[in-house]
N, CA, C and O atoms as a MOPAC input file, in Angstrom:
PM7 MOZYME 1SCF
protein

 N     21.40500 1   -24.16900 1   -20.07100 1
 C     20.33000 1   -24.20000 1   -20.12000 1
 C     19.97700 1   -22.12000 1   -18.99900 1
 O     20.54600 1   -21.38100 1   -18.19600 1
 N     18.61700 1   -22.21800 1   -19.85500 1
 C     18.49100 1   -20.74800 1   -18.94600 1
 C     17.63000 1   -20.82400 1   -17.85900 1
 O     16.63300 1   -21.52300 1   -18.03600 1
 N     17.78600 1   -20.16600 1   -16.54400 1
 C     17.17000 1   -20.14600 1   -15.80800 1
 C     16.22000 1   -18.88100 1   -15.22100 1
 O     16.85700 1   -17.86500 1   -14.94100 1
 N     15.10200 1   -18.84800 1   -15.05700 1
 C     14.71600 1   -17.90400 1   -14.14800 1
 C     13.60700 1   -18.46800 1   -13.33900 1
 O     12.60100 1   -19.13000 1   -13.59400 1
 N     14.45000 1   -17.69200 1   -11.68400 1
 C     13.84600 1   -17.67800 1   -10.94700 1
 C     12.40600 1   -16.17700 1    -9.97100 1
 O     12.86300 1   -15.28100 1    -9.26200 1
 N     11.21700 1   -16.28700 1   -10.16700 1
 C     10.08400 1   -15.72900 1   -10.02100 1
 C      9.67400 1   -16.18300 1    -8.51300 1
 O      9.79900 1   -17.30100 1    -8.01400 1
 N      9.15400 1   -15.00900 1    -7.93600 1
 C      8.89000 1   -14.87000 1    -6.73100 1
 C      8.10200 1   -13.20800 1    -6.88800 1
 O      8.45400 1   -12.16200 1    -7.43300 1
 N      6.31800 1   -13.82900 1    -5.73600 1
 C      5.43900 1   -12.72400 1    -6.05800 1
 C      5.99400 1   -11.10300 1    -5.65700 1
 O      5.25700 1   -10.12500 1    -5.53200 1
 N      7.13600 1   -11.11700 1    -5.53400 1
 C      8.07600 1    -9.65700 1    -5.36000 1
 C      8.38000 1    -9.23300 1    -6.22000 1
 O      8.16100 1    -8.02800 1    -6.33800 1
 N      9.23600 1   -10.13600 1    -7.61400 1
 C      9.81400 1    -9.93600 1    -7.61000 1
 C     11.20400 1   -10.65400 1    -8.66700 1
 O     11.96500 1   -11.34600 1    -7.99000 1
 N     11.62800 1   -10.54900 1   -10.36000 1
 C     12.43300 1   -11.83600 1   -10.78500 1
 C     13.67200 1   -11.56300 1   -10.25500 1
 O     14.20600 1   -10.45600 1   -10.18000 1
 N     14.23400 1   -12.93800 1    -9.78300 1
 C     15.39000 1   -12.97400 1    -8.49600 1
 C     16.42700 1   -13.18400 1    -9.77000 1
 O     17.43100 1   -12.52800 1    -9.48900 1
 N     16.58600 1   -13.78200 1   -10.96500 1
 C     17.54400 1   -14.63900 1   -11.97000 1
 C     17.85900 1   -14.45300 1   -12.91800 1
 O     18.60900 1   -13.47800 1   -12.87700 1
 N     17.73800 1   -14.86500 1   -14.01900 1
 C     17.96700 1   -14.90900 1   -15.77400 1
 C     18.56900 1   -14.77100 1   -15.90100 1
 O     19.12200 1   -13.67200 1   -15.95300 1
 N     19.13500 1   -16.23400 1   -16.12500 1
 C     20.59500 1   -16.16600 1   -16.99200 1
 C     21.09700 1   -17.71900 1   -17.56500 1
 O     20.49000 1   -18.75700 1   -17.30300 1
 N     22.18500 1   -17.64500 1   -18.29800 1
 C     22.54000 1   -19.16800 1   -18.70000 1
 C     23.39800 1   -20.04400 1   -17.18800 1
 O     24.28400 1   -19.48400 1   -16.54400 1
 N     22.91600 1   -21.37700 1   -16.89500 1
 C     23.72100 1   -21.78100 1   -15.78700 1
 C     23.89000 1   -23.39700 1   -16.70500 1
 O     23.45700 1   -23.85700 1   -17.76200 1
 N     24.58300 1   -23.76300 1   -15.83200 1
 C     25.06900 1   -25.47700 1   -16.66600 1
 C     24.10900 1   -26.54200 1   -15.68300 1
 O     23.67400 1   -27.66800 1   -15.92300 1
 N     23.97500 1   -25.55600 1   -14.33900 1
 C     23.69300 1   -27.05600 1   -13.13900 1
 C     22.44700 1   -26.33100 1   -12.24700 1
 O     22.63000 1   -25.16800 1   -11.88700 1
 N     21.29000 1   -26.95500 1   -11.92100 1
 C     20.41900 1   -26.40900 1   -11.39800 1
 C     19.84100 1   -28.36100 1   -10.04500 1
 O     19.30600 1   -29.45700 1   -10.21100 1
 N     20.60300 1   -27.36800 1    -8.67100 1
 C     19.54600 1   -28.53300 1    -7.79100 1
 C     18.55600 1   -28.45200 1    -7.27600 1
 O     18.33000 1   -27.30700 1    -6.88400 1
 N     17.67300 1   -29.27700 1    -7.03400 1
 C     16.20400 1   -28.27800 1    -7.14600 1
 C     15.47800 1   -29.53000 1    -5.34300 1
 O     15.19800 1   -30.72700 1    -5.40000 1
 N     15.40400 1   -28.62400 1    -4.07200 1
 C     14.05000 1   -29.31600 1    -2.98200 1
 C     13.13300 1   -30.22100 1    -3.53400 1
 O     12.12600 1   -29.97600 1    -2.86900 1
 N     12.87300 1   -30.99300 1    -4.21900 1
 C     11.61200 1   -31.66000 1    -4.34800 1
 C     11.14800 1   -31.90000 1    -3.73000 1
 O     11.57200 1   -31.62900 1    -2.60600 1
 N      9.90400 1   -32.59700 1    -3.84300 1
 C      9.14000 1   -32.83400 1    -2.30000 1
 C      9.50100 1   -34.23400 1    -1.88000 1
 O      9.43200 1   -34.70300 1    -0.74400 1
 N     10.10200 1   -35.12400 1    -3.56300 1
 C     10.63500 1   -36.84700 1    -2.73300 1
 C     11.42600 1   -36.56500 1    -3.12000 1
 O     11.88600 1   -37.28500 1    -4.00700 1
 N     12.22300 1   -35.21500 1    -2.71100 1
 C     14.04600 1   -35.41000 1    -1.85100 1
 C     14.99100 1   -34.63800 1    -3.55700 1
 O     14.56600 1   -34.85100 1    -4.69300 1
 N     16.33600 1   -33.73500 1    -3.21900 1
 C     17.13500 1   -32.68300 1    -4.10400 1
 C     16.51000 1   -33.52400 1    -5.17400 1
 O     15.68900 1   -34.42600 1    -5.00600 1
 N     17.27200 1   -32.88500 1    -6.84200 1
 C     17.00500 1   -33.50500 1    -7.30500 1
 C     17.95600 1   -32.77900 1    -8.64600 1
 O     17.90500 1   -31.58400 1    -8.35600 1
 N     18.61200 1   -32.86900 1    -9.67600 1
 C     19.54300 1   -31.50500 1   -10.61400 1
 C     18.60000 1   -31.97400 1   -11.34400 1
 O     17.82000 1   -32.92300 1   -11.42800 1
 N     18.98600 1   -30.77300 1   -11.97600 1
 C     18.56300 1   -30.36800 1   -13.61900 1
 C     19.94800 1   -29.86900 1   -14.22600 1
 O     20.82200 1   -29.14800 1   -13.74500 1
 N     19.79600 1   -30.74300 1   -15.89600 1
 C     21.77400 1   -30.31000 1   -17.01800 1
 C     20.78300 1   -30.37900 1   -17.72900 1
 O     19.64700 1   -30.84500 1   -17.64700 1
 N     21.62200 1   -29.63000 1   -18.72600 1
 C     21.81200 1   -29.19300 1   -20.17400 1
 C     21.35100 1   -30.36600 1   -20.25300 1
 O     21.60900 1   -31.39300 1   -19.62600 1
 N     20.23700 1   -29.99900 1   -21.55400 1
 C     19.80300 1   -30.82100 1   -22.26000 1
 C     18.89300 1   -32.29000 1   -21.55700 1
 O     18.86800 1   -33.45500 1   -21.95300 1
 N     17.98300 1   -31.40100 1   -19.98400 1
 C     17.42700 1   -32.95900 1   -20.20600 1
 C     16.80000 1   -32.50300 1   -20.82500 1
 O     16.84600 1   -31.52400 1   -21.57000 1
 N     15.17800 1   -34.19000 1   -20.19400 1
 C     13.77100 1   -33.74200 1   -20.02600 1
 C     13.40400 1   -33.24700 1   -19.95800 1
 O     13.92700 1   -32.68100 1   -18.99800 1
 N     12.37200 1   -32.52300 1   -20.32100 1
 C     11.02100 1   -31.41600 1   -19.84300 1
 C     10.10000 1   -32.45900 1   -18.36500 1
 O      9.74400 1   -33.63200 1   -18.24700 1
 N     10.02600 1   -31.00600 1   -17.33500 1
 C     10.06000 1   -31.49700 1   -16.30100 1
 C      9.27600 1   -30.80400 1   -16.22800 1
 O      9.31500 1   -29.90200 1   -17.06400 1
 N      7.62700 1   -30.78000 1   -14.80200 1
 C      7.69400 1   -30.19200 1   -13.86400 1
 C      7.10000 1   -30.85700 1   -12.51700 1
 O      6.38100 1   -31.85100 1   -12.41900 1
 N      7.65700 1   -29.94200 1   -11.42300 1
 C      7.65500 1   -30.27700 1    -9.76800 1
 C      7.36900 1   -29.07700 1    -9.31900 1
 O      7.47200 1   -27.89200 1    -9.63700 1
 N      6.74200 1   -30.16300 1    -7.97700 1
 C      6.30400 1   -29.50300 1    -7.06000 1
 C      7.30800 1   -29.61300 1    -6.17800 1
 O      7.67900 1   -30.68100 1    -5.68900 1
 N      8.08100 1   -27.82100 1    -5.79400 1
 C      9.28200 1   -27.80700 1    -4.63900 1
 C      8.47500 1   -28.10800 1    -3.70700 1
 O      7.27800 1   -28.39600 1    -3.72600 1
 N      9.84100 1   -27.94700 1    -2.21500 1
 C      9.21100 1   -27.67500 1    -0.90400 1
 C     10.24900 1   -26.43500 1    -0.43100 1
 O     10.60700 1   -25.75200 1    -1.39100 1
 N     10.66700 1   -26.11700 1     0.55600 1
 C     11.47900 1   -26.04200 1     1.01500 1
 C     12.23000 1   -26.18000 1     1.89400 1
 O     12.19000 1   -26.73300 1     2.99300 1
 N     13.41000 1   -25.27700 1     0.97900 1
 C     15.26700 1   -25.99800 1     1.05600 1
 C     15.92000 1   -25.10500 1    -0.01600 1
 O     15.44900 1   -24.21300 1    -0.72100 1
 N     17.13400 1   -25.62100 1     0.08500 1
 C     17.95700 1   -24.99500 1    -1.09800 1
 C     17.98800 1   -25.30200 1    -1.86600 1
 O     18.22900 1   -26.43100 1    -2.29400 1
 N     17.47900 1   -23.36300 1    -2.84000 1
 C     18.11800 1   -24.47600 1    -4.50700 1
 C     19.24200 1   -23.33700 1    -4.98200 1
 O     19.53200 1   -22.16000 1    -4.76400 1
 N     19.88500 1   -25.01400 1    -6.15400 1
 C     21.38000 1   -24.09500 1    -6.21600 1
 C     21.57200 1   -24.65800 1    -7.43200 1
 O     21.40500 1   -25.77500 1    -7.92100 1
 N     22.23800 1   -22.87200 1    -8.05100 1
 C     22.72000 1   -23.40000 1    -9.73200 1
 C     24.41100 1   -23.50100 1    -9.38400 1
 O     24.95100 1   -23.40600 1    -8.28200 1
 N     25.04800 1   -23.73000 1   -10.74700 1
 C     26.40900 1   -22.55300 1   -11.03700 1
 C     26.06300 1   -22.17400 1   -13.18900 1
 O     25.32600 1   -22.21500 1   -14.17400 1
 N     27.13000 1   -21.90100 1   -12.66900 1
 C     26.47500 1   -20.14000 1   -14.15400 1
 C     27.81700 1   -19.96000 1   -13.91300 1
 O     28.15000 1   -19.81000 1   -12.73800 1
 N     29.07100 1   -19.93400 1   -15.18700 1
 C     29.66300 1   -18.95300 1   -15.67900 1
 C     29.84900 1   -17.38000 1   -15.73500 1
 O     30.80300 1   -16.61900 1   -15.56700 1
 N     28.67100 1   -17.25300 1   -16.00700 1
 C     27.89400 1   -16.31100 1   -15.42900 1
 C     28.23900 1   -15.12700 1   -14.50700 1
 O     27.66900 1   -15.36400 1   -13.44200 1
 N     28.69800 1   -14.32700 1   -14.45000 1
 C     28.73100 1   -13.66900 1   -13.04800 1
 C     27.69000 1   -12.81800 1   -12.35100 1
 O     27.10700 1   -11.85500 1   -12.85000 1
 N     27.55800 1   -13.23500 1   -11.30500 1
 C     26.45900 1   -12.90400 1   -10.30200 1
 C     26.87900 1   -11.71800 1    -9.59200 1
 O     28.04800 1   -11.41400 1    -9.35200 1
 N     25.69800 1   -10.97700 1    -9.22700 1
 C     25.97400 1   -10.10900 1    -7.91800 1
 C     24.89700 1   -10.87000 1    -6.66300 1
 O     23.77600 1   -11.29000 1    -6.94700 1
 N     25.48900 1   -10.93500 1    -5.28400 1
 C     24.80400 1   -11.14700 1    -4.61100 1
 C     24.16000 1   -10.07600 1    -3.54800 1
 O     24.52400 1    -8.94900 1    -3.21300 1
 N     22.91900 1   -10.99500 1    -3.11000 1
 C     22.18800 1    -9.17700 1    -3.11900 1
 C     21.10800 1   -10.62800 1    -1.58000 1
 O     21.58100 1   -11.57500 1    -0.95100 1
 N     20.22100 1   -10.27200 1    -1.59000 1
 C     19.66900 1   -10.18800 1     0.39400 1
 C     18.90100 1   -11.08500 1    -0.53800 1
 O     18.02200 1   -11.47600 1     0.23000 1
 N     18.62700 1   -11.74400 1    -1.84600 1
 C     18.50900 1   -13.70300 1    -1.68300 1
 C     19.42000 1   -14.58900 1    -2.17200 1
 O     19.54400 1   -15.75700 1    -1.80100 1
 N     20.13300 1   -13.96100 1    -3.10700 1
 C     20.97300 1   -14.58900 1    -3.86100 1
 C     22.54900 1   -14.80500 1    -3.50100 1
 O     23.44300 1   -14.14000 1    -4.02400 1
 N     22.82300 1   -16.12600 1    -2.25600 1
 C     24.75500 1   -16.59400 1    -2.03700 1
 C     25.24800 1   -16.35200 1    -2.40400 1
 O     24.54800 1   -15.50900 1    -2.96500 1
 N     26.67900 1   -16.12800 1    -3.03600 1
 C     27.43100 1   -16.20900 1    -4.03200 1
 C     28.26300 1   -17.28000 1    -3.65700 1
 O     27.88300 1   -17.86100 1    -2.64000 1
 N     29.28900 1   -17.70900 1    -4.18500 1
 C     30.86400 1   -18.10700 1    -3.35300 1
 C     31.07800 1   -18.85000 1    -4.92500 1
 O     30.15200 1   -19.46100 1    -5.45900 1
 N     32.09500 1   -18.73600 1    -5.40400 1
 C     33.28400 1   -18.58400 1    -7.19700 1
 C     31.52100 1   -18.76200 1    -7.58400 1
 O     30.64200 1   -17.96600 1    -7.25500 1
 N     31.30200 1   -20.34200 1    -8.55200 1
 C     30.47200 1   -21.08900 1    -9.76700 1
 C     29.12100 1   -20.57900 1    -9.50000 1
 O     28.43700 1   -19.84800 1   -10.21500 1
 N     28.77800 1   -21.22200 1    -8.04300 1
 C     27.97500 1   -21.60600 1    -7.59600 1
 C     26.92100 1   -20.09200 1    -6.84100 1
 O     27.33700 1   -18.99200 1    -6.47600 1
 N     25.21800 1   -20.75400 1    -6.83300 1
 C     24.42000 1   -19.45100 1    -6.28000 1
 C     23.96300 1   -20.61200 1    -5.77000 1
 O     23.88000 1   -21.73300 1    -6.27100 1
 N     23.46300 1   -19.88000 1    -3.90600 1
 C     21.84300 1   -20.93000 1    -3.09900 1
 C     21.07800 1   -19.36100 1    -3.21800 1
 O     21.50800 1   -18.21600 1    -3.35300 1
 N     19.40600 1   -20.11400 1    -3.06000 1
 C     18.11000 1   -19.32700 1    -2.83700 1
 C     18.36000 1   -19.94600 1    -2.00500 1
 O     19.21000 1   -20.83300 1    -2.08000 1
 N     17.26300 1   -19.49100 1    -0.26800 1
 C     16.73900 1   -20.28700 1     0.39100 1
 C     14.79500 1   -19.74400 1    -0.78700 1
 O     14.26700 1   -18.72500 1    -1.23300 1
 N     14.62000 1   -20.68400 1    -0.75100 1
 C     12.97600 1   -20.70500 1    -1.28600 1
 C     11.59300 1   -21.63300 1    -0.41100 1
 O     11.90200 1   -22.67900 1     0.16000 1
 N     10.70900 1   -21.34500 1    -0.39000 1
 C      9.62100 1   -21.28100 1     1.01400 1
 C      8.94800 1   -22.25400 1     0.32400 1
 O      8.01400 1   -22.74600 1     0.95700 1
 N      9.21900 1   -22.87900 1    -1.27800 1
 C      8.09800 1   -23.75500 1    -1.90900 1
 C      8.13100 1   -23.02900 1    -3.25500 1
 O      8.60400 1   -21.92900 1    -3.54300 1
 N      7.41100 1   -24.06900 1    -4.10800 1
 C      6.92900 1   -24.16500 1    -5.37100 1
 C      6.76500 1   -24.54800 1    -6.78200 1
 O      5.63000 1   -25.02500 1    -6.80300 1
 N      7.33400 1   -24.62600 1    -8.19600 1
 C      6.59800 1   -25.30600 1    -9.29700 1
 C      7.55500 1   -25.03200 1   -10.42200 1
 O      7.19600 1   -24.30800 1   -11.35100 1
 N      8.87800 1   -25.62500 1   -10.39000 1
 C      9.67900 1   -25.93000 1   -11.52800 1
 C      9.27700 1   -26.30200 1   -12.59200 1
 O      8.40800 1   -27.15900 1   -12.43400 1
 N      9.58900 1   -25.96200 1   -14.18400 1
 C      9.57100 1   -26.43900 1   -15.61000 1
 C      9.82300 1   -26.66800 1   -16.74100 1
 O      9.13900 1   -25.92600 1   -17.44500 1
 N     10.21600 1   -27.06900 1   -17.10500 1
 C     12.33500 1   -27.06400 1   -17.77600 1
 C     11.68800 1   -27.53000 1   -19.45300 1
 O     11.41500 1   -28.67900 1   -19.80000 1
 N     11.59800 1   -26.65900 1   -20.04200 1
 C     10.92900 1   -27.13700 1   -21.32400 1
 C     11.62100 1   -26.61300 1   -22.86600 1
 O     11.05100 1   -25.62800 1   -23.33400 1
 N     12.61900 1   -27.09200 1   -23.57400 1
 C     13.57400 1   -26.07900 1   -24.25800 1
 C     14.53000 1   -25.43000 1   -24.23900 1
 O     15.10000 1   -24.45600 1   -24.73000 1
 N     14.62300 1   -26.80900 1   -23.00700 1
 C     16.06300 1   -25.58100 1   -21.92600 1
 C     16.32900 1   -24.32700 1   -21.73000 1
 O     17.39800 1   -23.71800 1   -21.76300 1
 N     14.69200 1   -23.81300 1   -21.41100 1
 C     14.48000 1   -22.99700 1   -20.49300 1
 C     14.27700 1   -23.49600 1   -19.70000 1
 O     14.19100 1   -24.68800 1   -19.99700 1
 N     14.01200 1   -23.22200 1   -18.06300 1
 C     13.69700 1   -23.34100 1   -16.61100 1
 C     13.37600 1   -21.93300 1   -15.93700 1
 O     14.07900 1   -20.97900 1   -15.60400 1
 N     11.93600 1   -22.22700 1   -15.87600 1
 C     11.43700 1   -21.45300 1   -15.08200 1
 C     11.34200 1   -22.01700 1   -13.64100 1
 O     11.57000 1   -23.22600 1   -13.59100 1
 N     11.11200 1   -21.53300 1   -12.68000 1
 C     10.97400 1   -22.14400 1   -10.90300 1
 C      9.93100 1   -20.62500 1   -10.35400 1
 O     10.16000 1   -19.47500 1   -10.73100 1
 N      9.40000 1   -20.82000 1    -9.90800 1
 C      8.04700 1   -19.94700 1    -9.26500 1
 C      7.64500 1   -20.36600 1    -8.29700 1
 O      6.93800 1   -21.32300 1    -7.98000 1
 N      8.33400 1   -19.27400 1    -7.61000 1
 C      8.81900 1   -19.89200 1    -6.31900 1
 C      8.07200 1   -18.66400 1    -5.19200 1
 O      7.59600 1   -17.54600 1    -5.39300 1
 N      8.30900 1   -19.77400 1    -3.56200 1
 C      8.03200 1   -17.81400 1    -2.89600 1
 C      8.50000 1   -17.99900 1    -2.01800 1
 O      8.62200 1   -17.10200 1    -1.18300 1

C-alpha cells in the first residue's frame, strides 16, 4: 500500500509500505495491505511503518532497518484504495 504522511509544514514521507501502526484514540492499531477502507482520529504518540524501500533518517523519521518511526501530536488517517493518507500535527 502507499503511505503518505503530511504535516502543516511539509510532506514527511510518501512511498510503498508493508504495514503501519497508528496511535488511535482508543489505542494503537495496525493497517496491513488490502485492509478495508477506514477513517480514524489519531492521538499523540508514535506512528511506525515497515517498508522494503530505502528511507533516509531526518529530524522527523527515525530509521532502524526496515522499520521507520515518527512522533506525532495527533491527526487523522484515511485509508482508501490501498492508499493511507495521514494528516498529522
